[in-house]
FIRORO-257668 format. One line per 5 residues: number of its first residue (from 1); for each residue x, y, z of N, C-alpha, C. Coordinates in nm, 4 decimals. Last residue first. Layout:
BEGIN
NUM> X/Y/Z/X/Y/Z/X/Y/Z  ... $
END
This chain:
BEGIN
87> -11.1984/10.5188/3.4781/-11.1793/10.4630/3.3431/-11.2209/10.5585/3.2427  -11.2745/10.6382/3.7096/-11.1344/10.6504/3.6713/-11.1089/10.5955/3.5316  -11.5427/10.5744/3.7389/-11.5063/10.7137/3.7116/-11.3609/10.7273/3.6682  -11.5289/10.2978/3.7890/-11.6073/10.3472/3.6761/-11.5629/10.4886/3.6403  -11.3756/10.2855/4.0198/-11.3266/10.2209/3.8983/-11.3994/10.2742/3.7763 $
82> -11.5432/10.4199/4.1976/-11.4123/10.4772/4.1654/-11.3561/10.4162/4.0385  -11.7584/10.2432/4.2105/-11.7793/10.3789/4.1591/-11.6461/10.4423/4.1191  -11.6403/10.0214/4.3293/-11.6951/10.0105/4.1942/-11.7128/10.1486/4.1328  -11.5797/10.1316/4.5773/-11.4716/10.0837/4.4912/-11.5188/10.0734/4.3475  -11.8339/10.1825/4.6864/-11.7452/10.2943/4.6524/-11.6326/10.2515/4.5591 $
77> -12.0746/9.9579/4.5325/-11.9992/10.0101/4.6455/-11.9030/10.1188/4.5969  -12.4024/9.9781/4.3980/-12.2574/9.9635/4.3776/-12.1837/10.0214/4.4974  -12.6791/9.8007/4.5040/-12.6067/9.9269/4.5167/-12.4584/9.9036/4.4894  -12.7598/9.5338/4.4803/-12.8084/9.6331/4.3843/-12.7299/9.7635/4.3887  -12.6431/9.4106/4.6994/-12.6085/9.3645/4.5653/-12.6459/9.4701/4.4624 $
72> -12.7661/9.5450/4.9106/-12.6207/9.5492/4.8975/-12.5769/9.5071/4.7577  -13.0307/9.4765/4.8626/-12.9920/9.6171/4.8601/-12.8415/9.6293/4.8417  -13.0199/9.2032/4.9028/-13.0544/9.2552/4.7708/-13.0144/9.4013/4.7575  -12.9614/9.2050/5.1772/-12.8688/9.1429/5.0830/-12.8945/9.1956/4.9421  -13.1894/9.3241/5.2794/-13.0588/9.3880/5.2992/-12.9567/9.3335/5.2002 $
67> -13.3786/9.1317/5.2009/-13.3899/9.2701/5.1544/-13.2565/9.3423/5.1678  -13.2853/8.9071/5.3398/-13.2901/8.9056/5.1935/-13.2993/9.0467/5.1373  -13.3158/8.9971/5.6046/-13.1842/8.9583/5.5547/-13.1818/8.9629/5.4027  -13.5922/9.0342/5.6120/-13.5019/9.1475/5.6357/-13.3631/9.1177/5.5804  -13.6720/8.7677/5.5688/-13.7071/8.8722/5.4719/-13.6169/8.9944/5.4874 $
62> -13.5661/8.6520/5.8025/-13.5229/8.6059/5.6715/-13.5530/8.7107/5.5653  -13.7112/8.7907/5.9997/-13.5644/8.8001/5.9956/-13.5116/8.7596/5.8593  -13.9691/8.7036/5.9339/-13.9350/8.8465/5.9255/-13.7835/8.8655/5.9181  -13.9391/8.4295/5.9877/-13.9711/8.4736/5.8518/-13.9380/8.6216/5.8336  -13.8927/8.4360/6.2640/-13.7902/8.3835/6.1729/-13.8143/8.4303/6.0297 $
57> -14.1415/8.5361/6.3433/-14.0209/8.6130/6.3722/-13.9071/8.5681/6.2800  -14.3066/8.3259/6.2624/-14.3240/8.4592/6.2031/-14.2004/8.5455/6.2255  -14.2042/8.1233/6.4308/-14.2003/8.1085/6.2850/-14.2123/8.2452/6.2168  -14.2664/8.2301/6.6817/-14.1266/8.2040/6.6455/-14.1124/8.1936/6.4940  -14.5479/8.2398/6.6609/-14.4704/8.3619/6.6886/-14.3243/8.3436/6.6452 $
52> -14.6051/7.9669/6.6181/-14.6374/8.0657/6.5148/-14.5594/8.1951/6.5352  -14.5202/7.8618/6.8650/-14.4567/7.8177/6.7411/-14.4809/7.9195/6.6300  -14.7068/7.9925/7.0267/-14.5638/8.0188/7.0448/-14.4866/7.9773/6.9199  -14.9414/7.8739/6.9299/-14.9228/8.0184/6.9192/-14.7758/8.0555/6.9342  -14.8932/7.6086/7.0025/-14.9080/7.6429/6.8613/-14.8874/7.7929/6.8403 $
47> -14.8923/7.6339/7.2816/-14.7726/7.5856/7.2122/-14.7767/7.6224/7.0643  -15.1562/7.7153/7.3223/-15.0460/7.8034/7.3616/-14.9173/7.7643/7.2896  -15.2850/7.4830/7.2299/-15.3078/7.6110/7.1624/-15.1963/7.7104/7.1951  -15.1971/7.2943/7.4160/-15.1638/7.2776/7.2740/-15.1804/7.4082/7.1977  -15.3157/7.4049/7.6462/-15.1706/7.3916/7.6374/-15.1262/7.3797/7.4920 $
42> -15.5856/7.3796/7.5772/-15.5302/7.5123/7.6035/-15.3780/7.5089/7.5924  -15.6011/7.1015/7.5585/-15.6284/7.1830/7.4406/-15.5708/7.3230/7.4578  -15.5467/7.0318/7.8239/-15.4557/6.9882/7.7178/-15.4762/7.0710/7.5912  -15.7699/7.1481/7.9493/-15.6344/7.1904/7.9857/-15.5344/7.1532/7.8765  -15.9769/7.0015/7.8310/-15.9689/7.1471/7.8099/-15.8290/7.1992/7.8412 $
37> -15.9106/6.7480/7.9332/-15.9112/6.7705/7.7880/-15.9003/6.9193/7.7585  -15.9462/6.7941/8.2052/-15.8143/6.7555/8.1554/-15.8043/6.7789/8.0049  -16.2210/6.8459/8.2054/-16.1280/6.9513/8.2456/-15.9871/6.9204/8.1959  -16.3159/6.5953/8.1280/-16.3435/6.7120/8.0438/-16.2473/6.8260/8.0765  -16.2323/6.4458/8.3477/-16.1779/6.4164/8.2153/-16.1988/6.5341/8.1209 $
32> -16.3916/6.5643/8.5455/-16.2458/6.5701/8.5560/-16.1803/6.5432/8.4209  -16.6456/6.4962/8.4477/-16.6068/6.6376/8.4622/-16.4551/6.6521/8.4696  -16.6323/6.2177/8.4660/-16.6518/6.2815/8.3354/-16.6106/6.4283/8.3399  -16.6068/6.1874/8.7443/-16.4996/6.1418/8.6552/-16.5103/6.2082/8.5180  -16.8590/6.2877/8.8222/-16.7365/6.3542/8.8666/-16.6190/6.3150/8.7775 $
27> -17.0233/6.0946/8.7054/-17.0348/6.2350/8.6631/-16.9086/6.3112/8.7013  -16.9418/5.8716/8.8525/-16.9232/5.8746/8.7070/-16.9294/6.0176/8.6539  -17.0250/5.9490/9.1077/-16.8826/5.9266/9.0818/-16.8527/5.9294/8.9322  -17.3020/5.9550/9.0650/-17.2307/6.0780/9.1010/-17.0807/6.0653/9.0750  -17.3450/5.6818/9.0181/-17.3752/5.7799/8.9135/-17.3025/5.9115/8.9409 $
22> -17.2776/5.5800/9.2666/-17.1996/5.5404/9.1494/-17.2208/5.6397/9.0349  -17.4815/5.6952/9.4181/-17.3413/5.7290/9.4450/-17.2530/5.6957/9.3253  -17.7009/5.5656/9.3011/-17.6918/5.7117/9.2959/-17.5477/5.7566/9.3209  -17.6425/5.3010/9.3658/-17.6522/5.3398/9.2245/-17.6391/5.4911/9.2097  -17.6573/5.3158/9.6444/-17.5303/5.2801/9.5798/-17.5300/5.3225/9.4334 $
17> -17.9300/5.3778/9.6661/-17.8283/5.4711/9.7170/-17.6924/5.4444/9.6538  -18.0398/5.1480/9.5624/-18.0656/5.2755/9.4944/-17.9637/5.3807/9.5379  -17.9503/4.9695/9.7580/-17.9050/4.9547/9.6189/-17.9259/5.0837/9.5396  -18.0951/5.0703/9.9778/-17.9483/5.0695/9.9793/-17.8926/5.0584/9.8377  -18.3555/5.0226/9.8878/-18.3129/5.1603/9.9157/-18.1604/5.1693/9.9164 $
12> -18.3453/4.7426/9.8770/-18.3719/4.8204/9.7551/-18.3251/4.9641/9.7733  -18.3082/4.6855/10.1477/-18.2044/4.6478/10.0512/-18.2227/4.7251/9.9201  -18.5506/4.7764/10.2488/-18.4252/4.8387/10.2941/-18.3131/4.8085/10.1949  -18.7217/4.5953/10.1187/-18.7355/4.7397/10.0948/-18.6073/4.8132/10.1345  -18.6350/4.3527/10.2302/-18.6248/4.3743/10.0850/-18.6308/4.5236/10.0513 $
7> -18.7046/4.4034/10.4953/-18.5640/4.3790/10.4591/-18.5427/4.4036/10.3098  -18.9841/4.4220/10.4618/-18.9066/4.5367/10.5117/-18.7583/4.5222/10.4775  -19.0380/4.1643/10.3760/-19.0670/4.2761/10.2861/-18.9904/4.4011/10.3291  -18.9669/4.0228/10.6060/-18.8943/3.9987/10.4803/-18.9164/4.1142/10.3824  -19.1592/4.1157/10.7824/-19.0176/4.1402/10.8099/-18.9354/4.1228/10.6827 $
2> -19.4400/4.2542/10.6010/-19.3703/4.1498/10.6757/-19.2244/4.1890/10.6959  -19.6769/4.4962/10.6386/-19.5532/4.4617/10.5724/-19.4806/4.3607/10.6613 $
END
């Protein structure tokens, strides 16, 4: 092997090493991006669940209010009963 061939071989090995390092860096970047996406999805899911809890709680309160209101409207109060019996 000539000196030039050895230099070429060393340069090829260095280039292969650089390519391998670059590939590792790309893989690391992809993993970090994937983790960020998972974190964002988890955050969005938690936010959606919290929204659903609040919405469901509001709906229960509204239904309770409507039921109580309907009960009050349907039941005659004492004044109404006294007017009916005194007539």
